[in-house]
C-alpha positions as CSV (number, residue, x, y, z in Angstrom):
1,M,-84.1,-91.2,-10.6
2,D,-80.7,-90.4,-10.5
3,S,-81.5,-87.1,-12.2
4,H,-83.3,-85.6,-9.2
5,G,-80.8,-87.0,-6.9
6,F,-83.9,-89.4,-5.5
7,D,-82.5,-92.9,-3.6
8,A,-85.6,-94.9,-3.4
9,D,-83.8,-96.4,0.0
10,G,-83.6,-93.1,1.8
11,R,-86.6,-92.2,3.2
12,S,-86.8,-92.9,6.7
13,L,-89.5,-95.2,8.5
14,V,-92.7,-94.1,9.3
15,R,-93.4,-93.4,12.9
16,F,-96.0,-92.7,15.0
17,V,-98.7,-95.0,13.8
18,D,-99.6,-98.8,15.8
19,D,-101.1,-100.3,13.5
20,P,-98.6,-102.0,11.1
21,E,-101.2,-102.2,7.9
22,L,-101.5,-98.6,7.9
23,A,-97.7,-97.9,8.9
24,Y,-96.8,-99.7,5.3
25,V,-99.5,-97.7,3.6
26,M,-97.6,-94.7,5.2
27,Q,-94.5,-96.1,4.5
28,R,-95.0,-97.1,0.8
29,H,-96.8,-93.7,0.3
30,R,-93.5,-91.8,1.6
31,E,-91.7,-93.8,-1.1
32,S,-93.6,-93.7,-3.9
33,H,-93.3,-89.8,-3.6
34,D,-89.7,-89.8,-5.0
35,F,-90.6,-92.4,-8.0
36,W,-93.9,-89.9,-9.1
37,H,-91.5,-86.8,-9.0
38,T,-89.8,-88.8,-12.1
39,L,-93.2,-89.8,-13.7
40,F,-94.4,-86.5,-13.9
41,D,-91.0,-84.7,-14.3
42,V,-91.6,-82.2,-11.1
43,P,-88.7,-81.1,-10.1
44,P,-87.3,-81.0,-6.3
45,T,-88.3,-77.5,-5.8
46,V,-90.5,-75.8,-3.5
47,L,-93.1,-75.1,-6.2
48,G,-92.6,-78.7,-7.5
49,E,-92.9,-80.4,-4.4
50,I,-96.0,-78.2,-4.0
51,A,-97.7,-79.1,-7.3
52,L,-96.9,-82.7,-6.6
53,K,-98.9,-82.2,-3.3
54,Y,-101.6,-81.5,-5.3
55,V,-101.3,-84.5,-7.7
56,E,-101.0,-86.1,-4.3
57,M,-104.2,-85.0,-2.6
58,A,-106.4,-85.6,-5.4
59,H,-104.5,-88.7,-6.1
60,S,-104.8,-90.4,-2.9
61,K,-107.1,-88.1,-0.6
62,L,-104.8,-88.7,2.1
63,P,-104.7,-85.8,4.7
64,V,-101.2,-85.1,4.9
65,S,-100.9,-84.3,1.5
66,A,-104.1,-82.1,1.8
67,L,-102.2,-80.4,4.6
68,S,-99.3,-79.6,2.4
69,A,-100.6,-78.9,-0.5
70,F,-102.6,-75.5,1.1
71,V,-100.1,-74.9,4.2
72,G,-96.9,-75.3,1.3
73,P,-97.8,-72.2,-0.6
74,L,-96.8,-69.9,2.3
75,R,-93.7,-70.2,1.9
76,L,-93.8,-69.0,-2.4
77,S,-93.7,-65.5,-3.3
78,S,-96.7,-64.0,-4.9
79,E,-96.1,-64.4,-8.2
80,E,-95.0,-68.6,-7.7
81,R,-98.6,-69.3,-5.4
82,C,-100.5,-67.2,-9.0
83,L,-98.5,-69.8,-11.2
84,L,-99.3,-72.3,-8.5
85,M,-103.0,-71.7,-8.8
86,K,-103.5,-71.0,-12.5
87,V,-101.3,-73.1,-14.1
88,Y,-100.1,-76.3,-11.6
89,V,-103.1,-76.9,-9.7
90,P,-105.6,-77.7,-13.0
91,W,-102.9,-79.8,-14.2
92,A,-102.6,-81.5,-11.0
93,N,-106.3,-82.2,-11.2
94,R,-106.2,-83.7,-14.3
95,A,-103.0,-85.3,-14.0
96,S,-104.3,-87.4,-11.2
97,K,-107.9,-88.0,-12.2
98,N,-106.3,-89.4,-15.6
99,A,-103.6,-91.4,-14.2
100,H,-104.1,-94.6,-13.3
101,S,-103.8,-96.0,-9.6
102,L,-100.7,-95.6,-8.9
103,H,-99.9,-96.9,-5.1
104,C,-100.4,-100.2,-6.8
105,V,-97.1,-99.5,-9.0
106,M,-94.6,-102.0,-8.1
107,Y,-92.1,-98.9,-8.8
108,E,-88.6,-101.1,-7.9
109,E,-89.9,-104.0,-11.0
110,E,-89.8,-100.7,-13.2
111,F,-86.7,-99.7,-12.7
112,K,-85.3,-100.8,-16.7
113,T,-88.9,-99.4,-18.1
114,P,-88.4,-96.7,-20.4
115,I,-89.8,-93.9,-19.0
116,V,-92.0,-92.9,-21.8
117,E,-93.9,-95.9,-21.7
118,L,-94.2,-96.0,-18.3
119,R,-96.0,-92.9,-18.2
120,Q,-98.0,-94.2,-21.4
121,R,-99.0,-97.4,-19.3
122,L,-100.1,-95.3,-16.2
123,N,-101.5,-92.6,-18.1
124,I,-99.1,-90.1,-16.8
125,E,-99.4,-86.2,-17.7
126,V,-96.3,-84.7,-17.1
127,A,-96.1,-81.2,-15.2
128,P,-95.6,-78.3,-17.5
129,P,-92.1,-76.8,-17.5
130,L,-91.9,-75.3,-14.0
131,P,-89.8,-71.5,-15.0
132,D,-86.2,-71.3,-14.0
133,S,-86.6,-74.9,-12.0
134,S,-84.5,-76.6,-14.6
135,E,-81.7,-74.0,-14.8
136,H,-81.5,-73.3,-10.9
137,Y,-81.6,-76.8,-9.9
138,K,-78.7,-77.6,-12.5
139,R,-76.4,-75.0,-11.1
140,H,-77.8,-76.5,-7.3
141,R,-76.9,-79.6,-8.7
142,D,-73.4,-78.8,-10.0
143,D,-72.8,-76.5,-7.0
144,E,-73.2,-80.0,-5.1
145,H,-70.5,-82.1,-6.7
């Protein structure tokens, strides 16, 4: 998570949900999102976020993930949209179908588990490399520090 600049406690609390159990589920879903970036090896770029939303949509069936997956591509170039549909949506469908139930994982208890071992145990298929994303992300992170 450090390589992507994520903080496990960095998510704001869920608002506008009256049912405490539903609020907990939504909060846990939001907290798990950053862990999923690491598990699926998806960088926090616009294309990466949308690809991960497709995984979330197929895996969790939550409407908020579907909304992001369907509206998010409007922010992409036509080349990126083509790549999303031809490469990342099929990957997301496969990866989400084959992965074990990811909402039931206590990620905080897995921090010392080697990532390769955790991926094997959860049956995670990492994302195909996003074009130029690693270099772009590295430059962006270097500029911040």
